[in-house]
N, C-alpha and C positions, 0 to 999 in steps of 0.2 A: 400350769400359768393362770396368776390371779388375775381378775378382771383389771380392766384399766382405772385409774385414778386420776384426779385431775392434777394438773401442775402445780396449785397451790398445796397442795397436800404433801407433794414431794420436796417444796421448798421451804415448809415450815418441819418438816421431819416426824410426820403423824402417820407415815404411811409403813406398816407392817412388811417386811419382807420385799423392800423395793426393788430389789435385784429379780423376784419373780412376776413383777408385773408388766403387761403387756401395754404396749403404747401403739394405736392405730394409726394410720397415715389417713388422708381425706379417702381414699379409695377401699379402705377397710381392711388393708393389709397390715398386720398384726405382729410386732416383734417385741422383744423384751428388750428393757433399757440398757442392757449390756450389749447386745446387736447394734440397738441404734447407734450407741456410742462408741462402738469399733468402728461401723460401719463409717459415721459423719468423721469422725479423727482420722482413718483412712484417706477420705476425700481431701481434708483438708491440710494432710501431708503432701499429696499428689498436685494440690491446687490451693497455693497459700492464698489466691483470691476470691476463694470460694465465699459467696454471699448467702447459700439457703441451705438447709439441712434437707436433703433430699431423701425419700423414701429407698429403702435398702432392695426393695422387689426388684426384680428384673424388668425394665422397661415401664416403670409406671410413672416416674416424674411427678409425682407429689412431693409437695413441699411441707414440712413441718412448721408450726408456728414456732415464731422467734422466742416466744416465752420458755419454750423446752429448751433453750440452749443451755441455762444453768445445770439442768437437771442431764441431759444428754453430754455436755462437755465436759464437767465437773473442773473447769481449770478457768479462772477467772480472764486470764490472759488468752486462751481459746474463744471463750464467750466476747470478748471485747473486740478481738479480730473479727470475729465473723460480726457482730453488731456495726462496724465501722465499713468493712466492707459492704455490708447490705446499706448501707445509709449512701455511700459512695455510688455503687449501683444505681441507687433511685435518683440521688443528684443529677448523673450522668443521662441518665434515660429520661429526666425531663428537661436537659439542657441548659440546668441552673448553674450558676456561679457561686463561688462564696462570696461576700460583701467584704471588701476588705477594712471596712469601718468599723471600730467596736462600738457596739450598743450599748 
């Protein structure tokens, strides 16, 4: 397994052997990009309202930064769905409502 790299390097395509790179969660659990991807895509299949990319480690609970969504999910429709769910969840948690007036 190769050392972790920044999300910018992944998104710009400057990573050599990206499938061999590890990505740690905030608690330090390290998984390869393919494992993260399979895990999060599986979570999305089970829960279409998923708003967070949770760590694959058992009982970890750490959430991966949303900036990694394009790297992990690899499909714009899944990234857009995750981002929309995250926005919806934040708005609901703040008890905010969408303004009907166009600005």
